[in-house]
C-alpha positions in Angstrom: -6.6 5.8 -5.8 -3.5 4.8 -4.4 -1.0 4.5 -6.7 3.0 3.4 -7.0 5.1 6.4 -6.6 7.7 4.6 -9.7 6.0 2.6 -12.2 9.1 0.9 -14.4 9.5 2.1 -17.9 7.9 0.8 -20.6 10.6 -1.1 -23.7 10.6 -2.4 -26.9 12.4 -5.2 -26.3 13.6 -8.6 -28.9 12.5 -11.9 -27.1 12.5 -15.5 -27.5 10.8 -18.6 -26.0 12.1 -20.2 -23.4 8.6 -22.5 -21.9 5.7 -22.4 -23.5 3.5 -25.1 -21.6 0.1 -26.3 -20.4 -0.4 -26.2 -16.1 -3.9 -27.1 -16.7 -6.2 -28.6 -19.3 -7.3 -25.3 -20.4 -4.0 -22.4 -19.5 -0.7 -22.4 -20.9 2.5 -20.9 -19.1 4.4 -19.0 -21.8 8.3 -17.8 -20.0 10.6 -15.6 -22.8 13.6 -14.2 -22.1 14.3 -10.3 -23.4 16.9 -8.7 -24.5 17.2 -6.0 -21.3 16.8 -6.8 -17.8 12.5 -5.5 -16.8 10.6 -5.0 -14.1 7.1 -5.0 -13.5 3.8 -3.9 -11.2 1.2 -6.2 -10.6 -1.6 -5.0 -12.8 0.6 -4.2 -15.7 0.3 -6.4 -19.3 2.3 -6.3 -22.0 1.8 -6.6 -26.0 3.4 -10.0 -27.6 3.6 -10.2 -31.5 5.1 -13.2 -33.9 8.0 -12.0 -36.1 9.0 -12.5 -39.3 5.6 -13.2 -42.2 3.2 -14.3 -39.5 3.6 -11.3 -37.5 0.4 -9.8 -36.9 -0.9 -6.2 -37.2 -1.0 -5.3 -33.5 -0.2 -7.8 -30.8 -1.5 -9.3 -27.9 -2.0 -8.3 -24.4 -1.0 -10.4 -22.2 -1.2 -9.8 -17.9 2.3 -10.2 -16.9 2.8 -13.4 -14.1 6.6 -12.6 -13.7 9.6 -10.9 -13.6 13.3 -11.9 -12.9 16.1 -10.0 -14.8 15.4 -10.7 -18.6 13.1 -13.4 -17.9 9.3 -12.0 -17.7 6.4 -14.8 -17.5 2.7 -15.3 -18.8 -0.4 -17.2 -18.6 -2.6 -17.5 -21.1 -6.0 -19.8 -22.3 -6.4 -20.4 -26.7 -9.0 -17.4 -27.5 -8.6 -17.3 -31.0 -6.1 -17.0 -34.7 -3.5 -14.8 -32.3 -3.0 -17.4 -29.0 -3.8 -20.2 -30.9 -0.3 -18.9 -33.5 1.5 -18.7 -29.2 0.4 -22.1 -28.0 2.7 -24.1 -31.1 5.9 -22.3 -31.1 8.8 -24.1 -29.1 11.6 -22.4 -27.4 14.0 -20.7 -29.0 11.2 -18.7 -30.9 11.4 -15.1 -31.8 9.1 -12.4 -30.3 8.6 -9.0 -30.1 7.5 -7.1 -26.7 5.8 -3.6 -26.0 5.8 -3.0 -21.7 4.9 -3.0 -19.1 1.9 -1.2 -20.1 -0.8 0.2 -18.4 -1.9 1.6 -14.6 -0.9 -1.3 -11.6 -2.7 -2.7 -8.9 -2.7 0.0 -5.5 0.0 -0.8 -3.3 -1.1 -2.6 -0.1 -2.3 -0.4 2.7 -1.2 -0.7 6.3 -4.0 -2.5 8.6 -6.2 -3.1 5.5 -5.9 -6.4 4.6 -7.3 -7.7 0.6 -9.1 -9.8 -0.3 -8.2 -11.7 -4.3 -10.1 -12.6 -6.6 -9.1 -14.4 -10.0 -11.1 -16.4 -12.4 -9.2 -18.1 -15.1 -7.0 -16.3 -17.1 -7.6 -14.1 -14.9 -5.3 -15.3 -12.7 -1.6 -13.2 -13.3 -2.2 -9.9 -11.9 -3.8 -11.0 -8.8 -1.4 -14.0 -8.0 1.8 -11.2 -9.0 0.4 -9.2 -6.3 0.3 -11.5 -3.5 4.0 -13.3 -4.4 5.0 -9.5 -3.8 3.0 -8.0 -1.1 0.9 -10.5 0.6 0.7 -10.6 4.4 -0.9 -13.3 7.0 -4.6 -11.4 6.7 -4.7 -11.4 3.3 -7.3 -13.8 2.0 -7.1 -15.2 -2.0 -10.3 -16.7 -3.9 -9.4 -18.6 -7.6 -12.2 -19.8 -9.8 -12.0 -22.6 -12.7 -14.4 -24.2 -15.1 -12.9 -27.9 -13.2 -10.4 -29.2 -11.1 -8.3 -30.3 -14.1 -8.4 -26.5 -15.6 -7.3 -25.3 -12.2 -3.2 -24.7 -12.1 -2.8 -26.6 -9.4 1.3 -26.2 -8.8 1.3 -22.4 -9.7 -2.1 -22.1 -6.9 -0.1 -21.0 -2.9 -1.8 -23.6 -0.7 -3.8 -21.1 1.0 -5.4 -20.0 -1.8 -8.8 -21.1 -1.5 -10.1 -22.6 -4.8 -14.2 -23.3 -7.0 -15.0 -24.5 -9.7 -18.1 -24.9 -11.7 -18.2 -28.9 -12.3 -16.6 -31.0 -9.9 -13.8 -33.8 -10.6 -11.0 -35.2 -9.1 -8.4 -33.1 -6.8 -4.4 -33.5 -6.1 -4.4 -35.3 -2.8 -4.9 -32.5 -0.2 -6.0 -30.2 -3.0 -10.3 -29.4 -2.2 -11.8 -27.3 -4.8 -15.6 -26.0 -3.6 -18.3 -25.7 -6.2 -20.0 -22.4 -7.2 -19.2 -19.3 -8.1 -15.8 -18.2 -7.0 -18.0 -14.6 -5.2 -20.1 -17.2 -3.7 -16.9 -18.4 -1.9 -15.3 -15.7 -0.7 -19.0 -14.6 0.8 -19.6 -18.5 2.1 -16.1 -18.1 3.8 -15.6 -13.9 4.9 -19.5 -13.7 6.2 -19.4 -13.9 10.2 -15.2 -13.4 10.6 -14.8 -10.0 12.4 -12.6 -7.8 9.6 -11.2 -4.6 9.4 -12.1 -2.5 6.5 -11.0 -4.2 3.3 -9.5 -3.7 0.5 -11.3 -6.1 -3.1 -9.0 -7.0 -6.1 -10.3 -8.9 -8.7 -9.4 -9.8 -12.3 -11.7 -12.6 -15.0 -14.3 -12.7 -16.5 -16.9 -9.7 -16.4 -19.9 -11.1 -14.0 -16.9 -11.9 -12.0 -15.7 -8.3 -11.6 -19.5 -7.1 -11.3 -20.2 -9.7 -8.5 -16.6 -8.6 -6.9 -18.0 -4.8 -7.1 -21.1 -5.8 -5.8 -19.6 -7.8 -2.8 -17.1 -4.9 -2.1 -19.7 -1.9 -2.0 -21.7 -4.1 0.5 -19.3 -4.2 3.3 -18.4 -0.1 2.7 -14.7 -1.8 0.6 -12.8 0.1 -2.1 -12.3 -2.1 -5.1 -10.2 -2.5 -8.1 -10.7 -4.3 -10.8 -8.5 -5.9 -13.9 -10.6 -5.1 -17.3 -9.6 -7.6 -20.0 -10.4 -6.1 -23.2 -9.6 -6.2 -26.5 -6.5 -4.0 -27.2 -4.7 -3.6 -30.4 -1.8 -0.7 -29.5 -1.7 -0.8 -26.2 -1.0 3.1 -25.9 -4.3 4.7 -26.5 -4.2 5.5 -30.2 -6.2 2.4 -32.0 -9.2 3.6 -29.2 -10.4 0.1 -29.6 -10.2 -0.8 -25.9 -12.5 1.3 -24.6 -14.4 1.2 -21.4 -18.0 2.8 -20.0 -16.7 4.9 -17.1 -18.6 7.0 -14.6 -17.7 11.8 -15.6 -17.3 13.2 -12.8 -20.5 14.9 -11.3 -22.6 13.6 -14.3 -25.3 10.5 -13.9 -24.6 7.2 -15.5 -26.3 8.5 -19.0 -23.5 11.2 -19.0 -20.5 9.0 -18.3 -17.4 9.0 -20.8 -15.2 6.1 -22.1 -11.9 5.7 -21.0 -9.1 3.7 -22.7 -8.4 0.4 -21.1 -4.2 0.2 -22.2 -4.0 4.0 -20.3 -6.1 4.7 -17.7 -6.7 1.3 -16.9 -5.8 -1.8 -17.2 -7.2 -1.2 -13.1 -10.2 1.1 -12.3 -12.3 1.6 -9.2 -14.9 -1.1 -9.7 -17.5 2.1 -9.3 -16.6 4.4 -11.8 -17.4 1.4 -14.5 -21.0 1.4 -15.9 -21.7 -1.8 -15.5 -24.9 -1.8 -17.7 -23.5 -0.5 -21.0 -21.0 -3.0 -20.3 -23.4 -6.6 -20.6 
């Protein structure tokens, strides 16, 4: 895999919330200020935890959306107790952060356009890659539940959007109804594209479909796996996913820790049938 030469150093930081507000009907933008300058690479994540009596045994993993100086941004959805507690916090509330963690998406390859696919809360690593590396021949697609769930103010106007159910969209913006991978197929079919690289993050069905989409064209495909992580550094083994062992049949795959060996994997490495 085309990796970066230098991975930013992981740090344990004290932080406090500066922004914690909805950007759509289901997505919340979180900005924190940490006690030191930070850097990250697209695809990396951080473990966030509360402080004091509400502190959890394990932090919660969040893909990093952006970072500037000592400000770090995330995008999340309330899916359980941890994110539910986080959503109720006001600016100024203290947190702890461990990050950046994990392996990033590969850097762009000259002459090899990128096709970016994201769904729901899988937007941050893909959007982070776009803001850092995008070129004129790269294409990006984002899928959501409905137009109200789309974070229109965050989504570049050049991105194509899809929704499961139609509804009202902002003036000048359009959302196609269907799966985001179907939208990409629809828009790219018939175009004379050179060999490309697919980068994807979102629900498992989206990632598996992205792998098939790329495989059918002979393209590379890298996916960000969003597993339930506990420690963030490979000790608890709570985030393993089945991948192929070199030279071994599917039945003899092995478990890879998503937080250490991932969260970015080649789609062809993953034993999708064992995840379903």
